N, C-alpha and C positions, 0 to 999 in steps of 0.2 A: 381643410388644411392637411390632415393625415394622408389623404389621398394624393395631394400634390407632393408631399414629402416622399411617399412611397414611389411615385412616378419618377421623381428626381433621382432617387437612389436605385432605381431598377437597373437590371443588367443591360437592358436595351439602351438606356440613356447614358450610362457611365461604364460600359463594359470594359474599357481600358483600365479603369481604376480597380475593378474587381479582378481582372487578369493580373495586374501589378501586385495586388495583395496576395493572390495565390502563388505567383512566382517568388515573391519575397519570402513567404513561409517555406516553400520548397527549398530554395537556395540557402536560407538561413539554417535549415536542418542539414542540408547536404554538404555545404562548404562554409560552416560558420566562422572558421578562423580567418578567412580572407573576405568573404562576402559582407560581413558585418563591420569591417574596419572602416573608420572614417576616411582614411586615405583612398580606399576603393571608391567611395561615394564622391569624394572631392574630385578625383580623376574623372569620374563619370559625368558630373555636372560640368566640369571645365571642358572636357573633350567634346561633349554634345552641344555646347552652346552655338557653335558655328552651324552645325546641322539644323538646329532649331531656327536660327536666323534665316537660313536658306529656305527651310520649309515654310516659314511665315511669308517670305517673299513669293513663294510658289502659290500660297493660298490666294494672294491677290489676283494672279493670272487665272487660276482655276475658277475662282468666284465669278470672273467675267466670261467664263466659257472657253478660255484659251489654254492649250497645253504647251508649256515651255519646256521642250525636251533639250534645250540648250543650256539649261540652268546650271548644270555641272561644269560645262566649259566656260560659262560666264564667270563662275567662281574661280576657275583655273586661270582665266585671263586677268581677273582682278589681282590674284595672287602674284602672277609673274610681272604684270604691268607696273605695280607699285614698286617692286624690287628693281625692275629695269630703270625706272625713273630715278630712283634714289642712288643706285650703284653706278649704272652706266652713264647717266646724265647728271649726276651730282645734285639732284634736286632736294630741297628740304622736305621734311615729313608732311607738313600741312599742304603745300602745293601738290605733292605727289598723291596724297589722299584725295584731294579735290578733283584732280585730273582723272584719277582712277574711277571715281564715282561718275564723272561726266562720261568717260569712255563706256562704262556699263550702261548708263542711260541712253547713249547713242546706239548701242547694240539693241537695247530694248525697243528704241524707236524704229530701227531697221526691221526688227521682228514684227512690230505692229503694222508698219506700212506694207510688208509682204502679205500679211493676213488680210488687211482691210482694203488696200488699194489694188494690189496684184491679185488678191482673192485666192491665195494659196492656203490650203488647210493648215491650221497651226501645227499639227503633227509634222507635216512635210516641211513647212517653212523653218521651224525651229530645229528640226533634225538636220536640214541642210546647213543652217547657220552654225550648228554645233561642229560640223565637219570643217567649215571655214575657220572657226575659232581655234580648233585644234592645230590647223596649219599655221595660223597666226602666232599661236603660243610657241610652236616649234621654231618659227622664224625669229621671233623676238629674243628667245632664250638660247638659240642654237642648240636646242634639245639638251641643254645643260642647266644645272642648278645655278641660280644667281645668289652668291653668298655675300655676307657682310653688309646687311641692310642698316645696321647701326642700332644703338640702344634706344634712340628716340622713338623708333617705330616698335621695337621689341617691348617697350613699356606698355604699349596698348594691349599687347597680348598676354603679358606675364604679371602685371601689377595685381596684387591681391588685396581685397577688401573683405574683412571678416572671414578670411579663410578661403574665399572663392576668387577666381581671377576676374578681371574687368569684363571680358566677353560675356560672362553670365549676366551681369547687370545690363550690358548693352542689349543682350537678347531680350531681357524683360522690358527694357525701355522701348525697343523697336516693336515688340509684341503688343505693348500697351497702346502705342501710337497707331499701329495698323488696326487693332481691335476698335479703337475709338472711331477711326475713319469709316470702317466697314459697318459698324453696328450703330453708330450714333450720328451720322451725317447724311444729308441728301445724296452726296457722292457715293457713299457706301450702298445706299438703297438702289442707286442706278447700276452699280456694279453687279449686285445680286440679281437685279431684274434682267440685266443683259445676259448673265450666265444662266438664268432660269429659263428664259424664252426670249431669244433675241428679236424675233418678229413682233411679239407682243410688246416688248420694250420699245421698239422702233415706232410702232403705232401709237404708243403712249407718249411719244415726243422725246424719248431718250436718244441722245446722239451716240448711238451704239459704237460707231467706228472710233470716236474719240475716247470712249470708255475702254475699249479693247486696247487701243494704242497706249493710253496712260497706264493701264494695268500692267502691260508688258514692260513699259519703261520702268515703273516702280519695281517690278520683279527683278529685272536685270541689274538695276542700281543696287538693290539690297544684296543680290548675289555677288556683285563686285565688292561690296563692303565686307561680306563674309569671307571672300577670298583674301582681301588684304589683312583680315584678322588672322587667317591661317599663316600668312607670311610673318606677321608680327609675333605669333606664337613660336614658329619654328626658327625665326631669325634668318630664313633662307627662302628664296623664291623657287618653288619646285614646279616644273612644267607638267608633272604627271598626276597631280592630286585631284584635278577637277572631276573626271568621270566617276570616281568612286562615291561622290556625294549624291549622284542622281537618284539612285534607287532608294536610299534611306529617306530622302526628301519626299519623294512621291508616296512611299509607304506611309510616312507620318501624316501627310496631308490627307490621304484617303481614309486612313484609320481615324484621324482626327475629325473627319466629316461625320462620323457615326456617333460622336460624343457631344453631348450637351445641346446641340442645335438641330437634332432630328434630321440628319442627312444633308446638312448644309455645311460647306467648307467654313471653318472658323479657326481663329487664332489659338485660343486656349486649348481646345481639343487637340490641335496639331502639336503644340508644345508638350502636352501630356503624352501624346502618342510617341514623340521622339524619345522621351525618357523611359517609357514603358518598353519600347523595342530595344533600347540600349541596355536596359536592365536584364532582359532575357539573354541578349548576346553576351554581356559581361558575366552573368551567372554561368552560362555554358562554358565560356572560356576558362573561368576559374575552376570549373569541374573537370577540366582537361579535355574538352571537346576539340575536334580537329580544326585546323586553321581556316577551312572553307565554311565553317558554320555561319559567320556573319552574312555571307552572300546568300546561303540557303535560307536563313532566318528572315532576312529582309525580303527575299523573293516570295516566300510563302506568305509573309505578312502583307505584302502588296496585293497578292491575289485574293486573300481573305478580306482585306480592307475594301477592295473594289467590289467584291461580292456583297459584303455587308452594306456598302453605300447604295448599291443598286437595289438590294432588298429593302432598305430603309425608304428609298424614294418610291418604290412600288407600293410598300405598305402605307406610306403617307397618302399617295394618290387613291389607293383603295379605300382608306378611311374617309377621305373627302367625299368619294362617290357614295359610300354607305350613309354618311351624314345627309347628303343631298336627297337620297332616296327616302330616308326616314322623314325628312322635312316634307317631301312631296306627299308621303302617305298620311302624315298628320293633317296637312292641308286638305287632302281629299276626304279624310274621315271627318274633319271638322265641318266641311261643307255639307256632308250628308246628315250629320247630327243636328246642325244648326239650320237646315233648310225647312221649308214649309212642311207642316204635318200632312201625312197622307189623308186623302179624303176618305170619309167613312164609306164602307161598301153599302150599296143601295139594296 
């Protein structure tokens, strides 16, 4: 038991939490007047809820082996589309939300078909779709903010429960739902199998094309939901917000893959990573760092996270090989020891 506890608390398993603890101590000493205030942490939890939701959606696609580089613009389209439906078309809040989620799912379906049927690599397919969505956002909004979405939608983004806004609780609910599907259902096992080795999964009878398509549909629908939450919080549909979420989402997903699950993309590691990265950025901002620090911080974090994820995967494979070799040696040694005794010399 102590060995399991030590392994669970090791830096290799929960490095993000150790980094968070170190950053907390540094910034608590450096800028205690602002860093330790409840309002600072409340703003941090509230502002990063959307990023965490987006990153959780991305985990689904990455777990299936697909890179959705359109996830930022999917969020942007969700943000502008719900505002356009409510303001320009006079639609009620519930139908507008439903249609926005359907629009997001259809974009994901298009991504999935491009990858599985047209056989375009997910990098290229989603990058091209991202450019198309940017044009669509500019066309729908005329490159202008859509104001006056109304209090009915704003309540979704600003209502507070126990001092935190509703998106924080929605993030936890979505995270719990995605975690359950990925970790506790046959569908989740098929997703991980497809992302781990698509050919082996196909030979094992997994319908890998359907898994990839469904993963991208879920990813885009969640991204659209995150976008409408941004509009609910701002009270305005902003056509420029989407791309800024791309890098933080990928940084969190890859850093999260090095936490808890030994190199596998997972929900709770990703959510922890979102808030660890945000804590570093917030602490530097409070200390008077330049305005470009968030981009630098997230870029470096993404590079380190991908490097760590690759190292984790390599270490895992190397460990498996070593275990196999040890087993072979034991079997060989056992056969020699348990074989017939050597005949006495004449």
